[in-house]
N, C-alpha and C positions, 0 to 999 in steps of 0.2 A: 877742656872746659867741663865744669861740673854740671851734672844733670839735676834739675829740680825734682825732688822726690814726688812720686805719684800721689802720696797722701796730701801734700801741699797743693798740688794741682787741683785735686778734687775739692779741697777746702776753699780754693779760690773760685769755684763754680764750674770747673771743667767736667765734662762727661767723657770718661776714657773707654777705650775698647774693652778693657777688663777692669773691674774695680780693684783698688788697692785692698790688701787684706792684712789684718793683725787681730789678735785675740786678747780680750781682757783676761788677766791672770795667765798670760802665756808663759811668764816666768814664774815657776813655782812647783808645787808638789807633784804635778804630773810627770816631771822630768827626774830621772834617777840622778843626774849630775847635780841638780838642785838639792836633792835630799842629802847627797854626800857633802855638798858645800855647807848645808845648814848645820851639820854636826860640828863644824868648826867654831860656831858662835855660841856664847854662853846662854843667850836667850834671843828671842825674836827682835826685841828693841835694839839690842847690841848689833844684830845682823843689819838692820836698817841703817844704823849710824856708822857702819864700817864701809867707807867708800870703795875699798878694794873688793870686798865681798859683794856689796850691793851692785857694783858695776858688772862683776862677773855674772851674777844672777840675771841682770838685765840683758846681757849679751848671749847667754846660753841658748835661748830659743832662736836667736838670730843665726846661730851657727847651724842649727838643725834644719830650719825651715826658711824658705824664701819669703819671709814676712816683709812687708813694706815699711814697717815702723817698729821701733822698740819703745817700750814704756818703762820709765825709771822704776826700779824696785824700791818701794817705800811703803808707807801705810798711811791711811787717812787719819789715824789717831796720834800722829806726831805733833800736830798743832796743840791739842790739849796738854800734851806733855811739855811743850815749849812755853805754854801759858802758866804752868805751875801745878797742873793737876796730875796726881800720880796715875801712871798707866803701866800695866803689865799684862802678860798673856799667860793664861793657865793652859798647860798642855792638854789637848783634846777638848778644851772647852771654849777657847777664844779669849777676847779681850776683857779685862777688868779695869775699872777706874776708881780711884779713891774719891773722897768727898769733894764736891764741887766747891772751889774757893769762892769767896765773896766777889761780886761783880766788880767792886772797886779794885780788888787785887788783880783780877783778870785784865781790867783796863790798864792798870799800871804796868802789867807784863807785856803789853803789846809791843812797846818800843824795842825790847830786847829779844822778842820771840824769834825773829828771823835769823839772828846771829846764832841762836841755839840749834837752828836747822841747817847751818852752813854745810854740814857733811853731805846733805842731799845735793847741794850745789856742786860739791866736789865729785860726787858720783856721776852727775850729769856731764860734767866736764871730761871725766875719764871715758865715759861711754861715747861722747861725741868725737873724741879724738880717735877712737878705734872704729867706730861705725862708718860704713861706706857712705859717701856723700849722697848717693841716690836713695838712701833709706832714712826716714825721718825719725826724730827723737821726741817723744811725748813726755811732758811733765804733767803733774796732776795734783789735785787736792780734793779732800772730802768737802762737799758743800755744807754751808752753815747748819741747815736744819738737821741733816744726817749726823754731823759731828755733835750737835747739841743733844741729840737723843742719847748718845753714849755718855756724854758728860752729865746729863741729868739722871740717867738710870743706872750708870755704873757698869753696864755690860750690854751686849747684844741681846735683844728681847723682842717682844711683840710691839714695843714702843707705845703701849697704851698709857703708861704713866707719863711719858713725854707729851703725848697728844692731850692728855687731861691737863697737864701743866700749861700747855699752850692756850687752853680755854680758861683756866682758872687764874693764870698769872700772865696775861698778855704783855704787860709792860716789862715784867722781869724777863720774859723770853725775848722780847725785842731788844733789850739791853744786852743779853747774851749773844744774840745774833749779830748785833752791831760789832761786838768784840771780834766775833769770828769773821765777819766781812772784812774788817780792817786787817786782821792778822793773815787771813787767807790771801788777800790781794797782795800784801807785801811778800808773802811766801812765793806766790806765782811769779811776781816780778823778778825775784831772786832766781827762780828756776829758769826763766827765759834768758836772763843775762848770763847764766851758767851754761847755756847750750840747748835748752828745750826749744823746739821749733813749733810745737803745738801744745796747748794747755787744755786739760780736761777737768771738768767739774763733775764729781761723782755724787749725785743726789740719790743714794741707794735706797732711801726710805721715803720716797715721794708718794707712797700708796696711802689709801684710806684718809685722804685729806679733803675736807669740804672746799668748794671752789674759792670762797673768800679767804679761807685759811691758806690755801695753796698760793694764792696771789700774794699774801702778806709774808709767808715764811719761806717760800721757795722762789717764786718769780722775782720779788723785790730784792732779796739778797743777791741773787745771781746777777741781776742788772747792775747793782751797785759794785759788785766785784769787777765785772768787765769794765765798767766806767773808770774805776780806780786804776786798773792795770793799764788801760789806754792813756789815762792822764799821766802815768809814769813814763810814757814814751814807748811802751811795748806794743808791737803790732802783731805778735804771734796769734794765729787763729785759735778760736775756742771751739771745743766740743762740749755740749751740755748733755747730761744724762739724767733725766728725771724718771728714774726707774719706778714702774708701777703706777704712773700717773694716769694711765688710761686715756679717756677723752680729753683730759686737761693738757695733754701733750701739745695739742694744736694751739692752745693759748700760750703755752711756754714758747713754742717755736715762733709765734707771731710777736711776742713781747720782749724776749731776751735776745740781745745782740750777739748771739753766737753764730759761728759759720756753719756748724753742723749740729744736728740733734741725734743723739744715740737712742735707738729704739729697743725696748725690751721684747721678750718673746711674744707677748700678746698683741703687738702692733699689727694692724691690718695693712694690706697692700695699699688700700685707698689712703690711709693716713700718711704713709710714706710718700706716695705720689703727690699728695696735697702739699706737704712740706717742701718737696723738691720744686713744685710749681711756684711756690712762694719765694724761691731764690736761694734756698739753703740746701746743703748736702744732708744726707741721712747716713746713719751707721747702724748696723745690726742686721737681723734680730734672730739669729740661729739659736735654738734652744740648747743650752749647755748640757742638759741631760740627754738630748738626742745625740750630741757629739760624743758623749760617753758611751751611749748605747750602740751606735754604729748601724751598719747594715743598709739594706735597700731604702729604708725610710729616710736615713740621713742623706743618701745620694739624691733622693727625690726632692727633699726640702732644699738642699743647696741649689739645685737646678731651678726650683720655683722662685727662690729669692733672687737669683741672678736674672731670671726672666722678668720678674715684676718690677724691679727697680733699676736695672742697668741702663735704662734709657735716660736717666738723669744722674746727677752727681751722687755717687753711692760708694760707701766704704764697707767692705764685707767684714762682719764681726759677729760676735755672739750677743744674746740678750742678757747675759750675765757672764761671770768669769769661768774659765776652764776648771772643771771639777778635778780634785786630786786623783780620782780613780780612772780618769780618761785615758784610754790606750793611746800611746804615741802614734800607732798606725792609723787611728781614726783622724787625728789632727793632720797627719801627713796626707791622707786621702782627700780631705777637704781642701787643703792648701793646693794640692795638685789640680783639683777640679777648677778652682778659682783662677789660679795663675797659669795653668797649662804647662807648668814646669815640673819635671820629675823631682821628687824628694829622695835624696840618697839615703842609704841605709843609716839608721840611727848611730850617732857616735857613742863610743863607750863612755860610761860615767867615770 
C-alpha cells in the first residue's frame, strides 16, 4: 500500500510530529554532481528543456538527503520564451530578455505556449516514475508580476522601471498580466497532469508594493490562476510565495485560495501562527545566508523555527533558495536536525 507523502498530508491541514522538509533551489550549484551535469548542456535554456538532464538534476538532491519533496528543475522565464520573447542567460550575470513583443502577439501566442513547454512535462513524468511514492513532486511557475518585471526590464534588476510602468501604464500592465495568468494556468495544469502533486507560485518580487497595487498585481492574478487550474479539474494543492511582501502577507493568506503560504526570512513567529490558525499551512523561513554560514547560530535558528511553528501545519524550508556557495555539510546538518535521520556521506560527483 502506498504511503501519502508527508508534504501532501501537511498541505491537507495535518500537523505532523516532525515537519516535512525540502529546500528551494535544492537542485543546483551547491552540488558538485549538478555542476558536472551542467557542463553537458550548451546553455542553461537547453539544460531546462532536456528532460533527461533536468530529471537527473531534480533527483540529485533526493539521493543525497532525505528530503520529503523534489521540485522540478526548470526556470520561471520559460513562459516568456514560450510566448515569443527572446530569453538567454549571460554567464555570471543572469537572465537577459529581448524586446517585449506587442500585447496582441503575446495574446496570440497563448494557445501554443503550453506545447512549447512540453519537455517540462516529460521531465516531471520521468522524475515521478523514479521517485519513491512517499516523496512528493512539486511543479512550479513564476507568478505573473515577477515574470512581467523581467519581460519589461529585460533582466533582473531593482524592478524600479517595472514598478514605474505599473503606475504609468496600468491598463497595459493589466493586459500583460492577463496573458501571463492564462499561460501560467495552462502550464500548471500540464505539470499536474504530467505528475506534479503540488504546484507552487513564485512571486519573487512582491516587495516594495503599495497595498492597492499589491492587491491588483499580486493577489488578483494569483486568485485567477488558482481558479483557472481548479476549473480544469486539477486539485493539486498550491503553495504561494509572496516574497518580500511583509505585512501584506496576511492579506495574501486570507484572500488567495492556496493551501500553504511560503514565508521569507523576515516573517515573524506571530505571522506564521496567525496563518496557521486561519487554516493554512506555512512554509519557510530559514535564512539562506545562515544556511551557507553554518555554525551554532544555524543550529539555534533551526530549533527556534521548529519550536515556534511545529504545533500547526508546517513545512520546513528556506526564506529563499540555496546559495551556490552553501557547504553540503550544512545542508546535511539541518536536514538531520529536522528529520532525525542521519545523512550518509556525500556521494561522489
